[in-house]
N, C-alpha and C positions, 0 to 999 in steps of 0.2 A: 522625638523619634525613638522608635523601639527597636530592639534587636533581640534575637532569640536566645543568645548565650547568657548564662547565669554568672556574669562577672561583675565586679564593682562598677558602680555608675558614677560618672563625674558630675560635679555640680552643674546645674542648668544655669544658663546665663540670664541676667536679670530681666531682659525685655521680652522673655518668652519666645524668642526666635528659636528656630529648630536646631538647637545645639545637639551635636552627635552624642549618642549614648555610648559609654565606654565600658560596658560590661564585658568582661572576659573572665588601662591607664596609661695707625701703623705704628704697633708697639714693639720696641726692642726688648731683648731679653734682660737688659739692664733695668727695665721697668715693666714687669710682666703683669701688672694690675690693669687689666683692660676693661672694656665695656661689659656691663652686665655682671650679676652675681648669682644667677640661677634662681633668685627669689623675686625678681621683678625688675626687668630692664625698662629704661625710659621708652616711651612710645615713639614710633618712627614718624618722620615728617608727614605732612598732609598728603603728599603724593604716594605714600606708603612705600618708601625706600626705592623710589625710581622705577617701580614695576608698572606695567599696564594692567588694566582690568583683566584681560584675557590671561596674562601671566599669573595673576593672583588666582584665577579660577583653576588653572592647571596645577598650581601648587596645592590647592585645596583638594582637587581630584586625586592627586597622587597620595596625599595623606589619608584620604578616605579609603582609597583602594587598599593601602597597606593595613589600615585598621580592620576593615571588614575581612580581608584575607586572613589576617592573624586570628581573628575570632573564629573563623571556620577551621583554622589549624587546631585551635584548642578543642573544638568539637571532634575533629577527626582523631586527635590523639586520645581523647577520652573513649572513643569507639574502637581503638586499637588499629586504626588504619595507618597511623604514623607510629613507627617504632623507634627505639633508642631514645636519645635526648631530643628535646624540642624547646628552644629558647625563643620566646616571643618578643617582638619589638614594640609592643603597645606602650605608648607614652613618649617614645623617642622619635616619632616620625618627622618632626621638623628638621632634624639633623640630616637624615638621609635625603629628604626632599630638597632642602636648601642646598646641600652640597652637590647633588646630582644635577640640579638645575643650572649650575654654574660651570661645570666642566664640559669638555668637548667629547664627541663620540670616540675620538682616537686616544683620549686619556685613559689611564689605567686605574682600577679600583681593586684594593685587596682588603680583606676584613677578617674578623674573627668569627665565632660560631653563631652570634645573633644576627644572622645575615639575610633573612627572608625579606624584610622591609627594604633593605639596601638594594637587593637584587631587583625587586619590583621597581623601585625608584630609578634604577639605572636603565630599565627598559627590558629586563629579562622577562620573557613571556610568563604570565601567571599560570598558564597551563603547564609549562615545563617545570616551573618551580614546584607546583603542587604534585605533579607526577614524581618528581624527585623525592619529595617528602613521603610519598606513598611507596617509594622503592620500586618504581615502574620503569620500563625500558624507555619511555618517552621523556623521562626526566632530563634536566639539563646536564646531569652527570651520569646519565645512562642508568639511573636507579641504584648506583653503587656508592653514592656519596651521602645521601640523606640530608637531614636538616642542617648539619654543621658544615657541609662541604658542597656548596653550590658554586658551580663554575659555568661560565658562558664566554667562549672565545669571541663570539660575534660582537659582544658589547665590552670586551676587554675587562670582564669581571673575573678576577683571578682568585676567587674563594673568599670565604668559607674555610677557616682553619680552626681546629679544635684545641690546639696547644696554646695556652695563655702566653701571649707575647712571641710565640714561635714564628709568626709570619712577619714581624716587624723587620727583621733583616732581609726578608725576601723583597719587601718594598724598597729597601735601600738598593738591592740588586737590580730591580726594575729601573730605579732612578739612574743607576750607573749605566745600564744598557741604553737608556734614552740619551744620556750624555755622550756615550761612546759612539753612538750612531749619528750624533749631531742633530737630534730631533728637538722639537720644542713642546713635546707632550709633558704632562705632569702625572705623577702617581699619587693617589690619595690612599692613605692607610688608616683604617679605623681600628681602635682597640679600647678596652675598658680601663678604668683608672687603676685597677689592680696590676695591670701589665707594666706600670711604670716602676715596679719593684723588681722586675725580672732582668736578669743580666743581659739577655739578648736586646732588650730595649735600649740599654745604655750603649752597648756596642754599636748598634745600628745608628743611633743618633750621632754618636761620635764620628763615625765614618761619613755619614751624610753631610755633616757640617764641615768636616775636614776636606772632603772631596767636592763640596758644593753640588749636591745632588738635588734635582727638582722633585722633592718629595714633600707632601703635606701630611704630617703625622697628626691624627685627630684622636684626642682622648675623649671618649664618651663617658663622662663622669656621672654615673647614676648612683654613686655613693655607697654601693654595696658590691663587693667581690663575692659572688655567691651569697652566703648568709652573713658575711663579715663586714661590718661598717668600716669605712675608710679610717675612722679615728682609732680603730683597734689594730689596723694592719700597716699604717703608713705613718712614720714618725713626723714627717712634715706634710700635712694635708694640702698644702699649697702646691699642688702637683705641677703647675705651670712654671714654677721656679726652676724645674729641671732644664728648661731651655737655656737658662743663664749659664749652666755648667758647660754647655757646648757652643757658646757664642752663637746661639740660634735665636731668631725672632720668635717671640712667644706671645700668645694672646688668649685671654679667657673671656668667654662670652656666655650669654643666656641661650642654651641649646633648645629651649622651648619656643623661641621666637624665630620663625623661619626667615625673617628679614635680617635679623642679627647674624644668622648663619650665612646668608648670602653675602652680606656686607663684608664679613670677615674673610670669606672665601675669595672674594674679589681681590683683596690685598695679597693673600697668600698665593693665589694663582699667578698674579702679575710678578711676584717675587720669584716664583719657580720658573716661569717661562722666560722672563727677560734677564734675570740675574742668575738663574740656575742655583738658587739658594733654597734650603729647606725651611720649613716653619713647623713649630709645635703649637697646636691649638687645643685648648681645653673647652669643651662644650658641656656646660652643666645641664644635666637632664635628670629624669626620674622614670624608672620603669614602673608601670602600673600593675604588672604581673609579678609572679615570683621569678627567681633566677631562671628556673626552667619549669616545665609543666609538672615536675614532681615536687615542686617547692610551694609551700603555702604562700598565698598572696599577702597575708598579714597575720599577726598574732604570735609569731615566733621571734624573729629578730627585729621586726619593726611593727609599730602599733597601727591600728586601724585609723586613729586620728591623724597620724603622720601621713598615711596613704591618702586619706580624703583631702587633707590640706594641699598636698601636692597635685592632686587631680583637678583642683581648681585652675591650675595652669596647664591644662590639657592643650597641646599645641594646635589641635584642630579647632578647639573652642576659641583660642586666642585669634586665629586667623579669621574664623567665622565671624566673630564679634566685630573685628575691624571692618570687614566688608559689609556686614549688616548695618553698622552705624554710618558707613559712608554711602549707603543707599545702592550698593553694588550687588546685593544678593537678596533675593526674596525667600520667603519660607518655601514656596513651591519649587524654586530653583534648587534650594539646598536638598529638599526631599528627592528631587529628580537625580541629582548627583549621587546621593546616598544609595538610591535604588540601583543606579547603574553600577556602582562599586559592588553592591551585593550580588548583582547578576553576574559580574565578571568572576567573583569569587566562587559562585555556584557553578559556573561553567568550568572553571578550573578543577573543581571537585569532581564533576561528572566526567571530564576528560581523563583525569588521573585514575578514577575508578574503573574506567573502560580500558585503560592501557594495560598491556600484559606485563607480567614480571620478566626480568631478564632471564634468558636461557642459561642453563648451568654452565655451558662452555664459555660464557662471558667472564667467568671467574679467572680465566687465563688471558684475557685481553687487557690491554692498557697497563701491563706490568712493566714492560720496557718500551722506551720511546724509539721510534724509527728515525735515526739520524742520517740515513742515507738519502732521503728525498730532499 
């Protein structure tokens, strides 16, 4: 399958099935060594982790949409249609897809600045996401948030936050609100591995464990905080061991395997809903793009060989191969799914391009909240 963007291409799968082109890539804290090591988890059982064929197709559709959408974002940024920072999610789609497929519509999601894929997986309209990236009035944040600040009240998607680790205490606050109101929702909080060194991370996890809050803290460990390898920034690279310090359940999994993500989330969600206890999860992944669109894909702080080796574990490719080998997906069906994803991404672009910019007076709106209603 071909795509128009000039990005690195993942390895094709061996049987010449239509692998997507990637040009643009119950453990206690006392024993935090869980399943998967990010370099090759064991294959799921024959029924593919208890999912139906249609569920697997939906997982694949979601990942394909995120990939094709992000590729168009890269093109739009290069053309100057997206301003400011733009952090792409290419390579990490199994995490967003697996997590969102397990939580309920009334659950809450809060994340950092690499948020496009997560918003799409959560069900935020591709049109409103792209319009927000274009800075247009029909964007999910009214065109005033941009790439790093996607919000959507209808889906309980609470951002999009640009300060590293700054949103982790907000997740604890959401968890406290759920408990205070005697609800049974959960709050899922995404952040990168660099955030585990931030003071707010430790404060939030301490409070969440002390107060038994229904929050699932997810470390998306892609091994690089901006351009700095984790080995150069974190004294103990075994980040999941942080759970032990707060008497919190901790688990480390292969974040490239959407079934491993779902399996882990099932345990964490049950713990949060029934026991009102938090969980820290490390999902080992790898971004196929630079830290942001202003960052080189390879050749500076990581080698081309390293990138190509990790792209062999493209999450879309892994799911595609499982379904193809099980006889659940034909070449034609894969091409059709991919064409549909491209069409949705193009429609989002066209919609965003036609949307007007916010009027000047909108600068004075949303500054203060109306607490009287």
